[in-house]
C-alpha positions in Angstrom: 10.8 24.2 10.1 11.4 22.1 7.0 10.3 19.0 9.0 7.2 20.6 10.2 6.3 21.5 6.5 6.8 18.0 5.2 4.8 16.6 8.2 1.9 19.0 7.6 2.1 18.3 3.7 1.9 14.5 4.4 -1.1 14.8 6.6 -3.1 16.8 4.0 -2.1 14.6 1.0 -2.9 11.4 2.8 -6.1 12.0 4.6 -8.7 9.4 3.6 -11.9 10.5 5.4 -14.4 11.5 2.8 -12.6 10.0 -0.2 -14.6 7.5 -2.3 -13.6 4.1 -3.9 -15.0 1.7 -6.3 -14.1 -1.9 -5.9 -14.8 -4.5 -8.5 -15.6 -8.1 -7.0 -16.0 -6.5 -3.6 -18.7 -8.6 -2.1 -16.4 -11.2 -0.5 -12.7 -12.2 0.1 -9.9 -9.8 -0.8 -12.2 -7.0 -2.2 -14.4 -7.1 1.0 -11.4 -6.9 3.3 -10.1 -3.8 1.4 -13.6 -2.3 1.6 -13.8 -2.9 5.4 -10.4 -1.3 5.9 -11.6 1.7 3.7 -14.7 2.4 5.7 -12.9 2.2 9.0 -10.7 5.1 7.6 -13.9 7.1 6.9 -14.0 6.4 3.2 -17.2 5.8 1.1 -17.1 2.5 -0.9 -19.1 1.2 -3.9 -18.6 -2.7 -4.3 -19.5 -4.5 -7.5 -20.6 -8.1 -8.0 -22.2 -9.9 -10.8 -25.1 -10.6 -8.3 -27.0 -7.7 -7.1 -28.1 -9.5 -4.1 -24.5 -10.4 -3.1 -23.5 -6.9 -3.5 -26.5 -5.5 -1.5 -25.8 -8.0 1.4 -22.0 -7.1 1.5 -22.9 -3.4 1.5 -25.4 -3.9 4.2 -22.7 -5.5 6.4 -20.3 -2.8 5.5 -22.8 -0.2 6.6 -23.0 -1.7 10.0 -19.3 -0.3 10.4 -20.3 3.1 9.3 -24.0 3.7 8.2 -24.3 5.2 4.7 -20.8 4.5 3.7 -21.4 1.7 1.3 -23.4 0.9 -1.8 -23.6 -2.3 -3.7 -23.7 -2.4 -7.6 -24.4 -5.2 -10.0 -21.7 -5.1 -12.8 -19.8 -7.5 -15.0 -16.3 -6.4 -15.6 -16.5 -8.1 -19.1 -18.6 -5.2 -20.1 -17.0 -1.7 -20.5 -20.5 -0.2 -20.4 -21.1 -1.8 -17.1 -18.0 -0.3 -15.7 -18.8 3.1 -17.1 -22.2 2.7 -15.5 -20.7 1.8 -12.1 -18.4 4.9 -12.2 -21.3 7.2 -13.0 -23.3 5.7 -10.1 -20.4 6.6 -7.7 -20.3 10.1 -9.1 -24.1 10.5 -8.9 -23.9 9.2 -5.3 -20.8 11.0 -3.9 -19.7 13.5 -6.6 -16.2 12.1 -7.1 -14.1 9.0 -7.5 -10.8 8.9 -5.7 -9.7 5.2 -5.9 -10.3 2.3 -8.1 -9.6 -1.3 -6.9 -9.6 -3.6 -9.8 -10.1 -6.8 -7.8 -12.6 -9.1 -9.7 -11.2 -12.3 -10.7 -11.5 -16.1 -11.1 -9.4 -19.2 -12.1 -9.7 -22.4 -14.1 -7.0 -24.8 -13.3 -6.3 -27.8 -15.7 -3.7 -29.2 -18.0 -3.6 -27.4 -21.4 -4.9 -30.6 -22.8 -8.0 -30.5 -20.7 -8.5 -26.6 -20.5 -11.4 -25.7 -22.7 -11.6 -22.7 -24.9 -14.6 -21.4 -22.9 -12.4 -21.7 -19.6 -9.5 -19.8 -21.2 -11.9 -17.1 -22.6 -13.5 -16.6 -19.2 -10.2 -16.2 -17.3 -8.7 -13.8 -19.7 -11.9 -11.8 -20.2 -12.4 -11.3 -16.4 -8.9 -11.2 -14.9 -7.3 -9.2 -17.8 -9.8 -7.6 -20.2 -12.1 -6.9 -17.3 -9.4 -4.8 -15.5 -8.8 -2.9 -18.8 -12.5 -2.0 -18.9 -12.5 -0.9 -15.2 -9.4 1.3 -15.7 -10.7 2.9 -19.0 -14.0 3.6 -17.3 -12.4 5.3 -14.2 -9.6 7.4 -15.7 -11.8 10.6 -16.6 -13.1 10.7 -13.0 -9.6 9.9 -11.5 -8.0 12.7 -13.3 -10.3 15.2 -11.5 -9.2 13.9 -8.1 -5.7 12.8 -8.8 -6.8 9.4 -7.8 -5.2 6.0 -7.4 -5.6 2.7 -9.3 -4.7 -0.5 -7.6 -4.9 -3.8 -9.4 -5.0 -7.1 -7.6 -2.8 -9.4 -9.4 -1.0 -12.6 -7.9 2.4 -14.1 -7.4 1.1 -16.3 -10.2 2.0 -13.2 -12.4 5.7 -14.1 -11.9 5.7 -17.6 -10.9 4.2 -20.1 -13.4 3.0 -23.6 -12.3 1.5 -26.7 -13.9 -2.3 -26.6 -14.6 -2.1 -22.8 -14.6 -1.7 -21.9 -18.3 -5.0 -19.5 -18.3 -4.5 -18.1 -14.7 -0.7 -17.5 -15.2 -1.3 -15.8 -18.5 -4.0 -13.6 -17.1 -1.9 -12.5 -14.0 1.4 -12.2 -16.0 -0.5 -9.9 -18.4 -2.2 -8.1 -15.6 1.3 -7.2 -14.0 2.5 -5.9 -17.3 -0.6 -4.1 -18.1 -0.6 -2.3 -14.8 3.1 -1.2 -15.0 2.5 0.2 -18.4 -0.7 2.1 -17.2 1.5 3.5 -14.4 3.9 4.9 -16.8 0.9 6.3 -19.0 -0.9 7.9 -16.2 2.0 9.2 -13.7 2.0 12.7 -15.1 -1.7 12.9 -15.2 -1.6 12.8 -11.5 -2.9 9.4 -11.1 -1.0 6.8 -9.2 -1.0 3.1 -10.2 0.1 0.1 -8.3 -0.3 -3.7 -8.4 -0.5 -5.9 -5.3 0.5 -9.5 -5.9 -0.5 -11.8 -3.1 0.4 -15.3 -2.6 -1.8 -17.7 -0.8 -4.8 -15.9 0.7 -7.6 -17.5 2.8 -10.7 -16.5 0.7 -13.7 -18.0 -1.0 -11.9 -17.9 -4.3 -13.4 -20.4 -6.9 -16.1 -21.4 -4.5 -13.9 -22.8 -1.9 -14.5 -22.2 2.0 -11.6 -20.9 4.3 -10.9 -23.0 7.3 -9.2 -22.6 10.5 -6.3 -24.7 9.2 -5.5 -21.8 6.8 -4.4 -19.3 9.7 -1.0 -19.3 8.2 -2.2 -17.8 5.0 -2.6 -14.2 4.1 -6.0 -12.8 5.3 -8.2 -10.4 3.5 -7.8 -7.8 6.2 -4.1 -7.9 5.8 -4.5 -6.8 2.2 -6.9 -4.2 3.4 -4.2 -2.7 5.7 -1.8 -2.9 2.8 -4.1 -1.0 0.5 -4.6 1.8 3.3 -0.8 2.0 3.6 -0.4 2.6 -0.1 -3.1 5.2 -0.1 -1.4 7.0 2.8 2.0 7.0 1.5 3.3 10.6 0.4 2.2 11.5 -3.1 5.8 11.9 -4.2 6.6 8.0 -3.6 4.9 5.1 -5.5 5.4 1.4 -4.7 4.3 0.4 -8.2 4.5 -3.4 -7.8 4.1 -5.1 -4.3 4.6 -8.7 -3.8 3.2 -10.3 -0.6 3.4 -13.8 0.7 2.7 -15.7 3.9 5.6 -15.2 6.3 5.6 -18.9 7.4 3.8 -21.3 5.1 4.0 -25.1 6.1 7.2 -26.8 5.4 7.0 -29.3 2.6 
C-alpha cells in the first residue's frame, strides 16, 4: 500500500501538462532545445530574445510541435523592468508561471590585457546580473505555484581557463548565486537548480554548429535533462548538475 501511495504522489507532483515556463534567450541553442522538450511534454512556453523577430520565428517553429503552446517576447535581461514585463505577459497569457529557465548568456574571450571594460561589463551584466533580474522578477509568481528556477551556468563555473577572465567570473558567480538562492527559497516551496554544461553544439557567440561536433552535448540533451529535473519527486533536489560530453576527442 505504501508503494502505491508514493507512486500516485509522484505522478501528481511531476505532471507537466498545462504548466508554463519562461525561458530567457530561448530563440536558439540550449534555450530552444529546452523549449522544444517542454512543449513535447504539453507545457506552454514563453521565450525571450533581444530581437522580437527572432523570438517570433522561434515561437512559430515551436507552435508547429503543438499549436498555441509558445509565445515570443522581446526582452533584455539587463533590464529588471523588461523581465518583470515578461513575467506579466506570461501571467496575462496563461494565468500562472511554473518554471523559469535563466539561460541568456554570451562570452567575450581575450587575455586580460586585451579584454575591454565594455566587454567585461557586457558579460557580467548579461550572464550574472541578468539572471538576478530574471529571478527577482519571477519569484512572486513562482511562490504561487511552488515553481522551479533553473539557471544555465557552465563547467567554466568551476574550471578556469586562459582568456576567460570575464566568462569564468560570470559563471563562477552564477553557480554561487544559484546555490545561495536555492537556500533562500527552498522553504518558500520554490526549487532551484543550476545546470553546468561542458561543450555544447550551439550558435553561441555567432558560431555555427557542424557535423564534426556530433561528439558535443546537443541542445536536445539539455532539454531532456531539464524535463528529468522537473519530473523529480518534490522531496529531492539536484541543486547543481555538471554535464559533459561522454567521449570528447583525445588530445
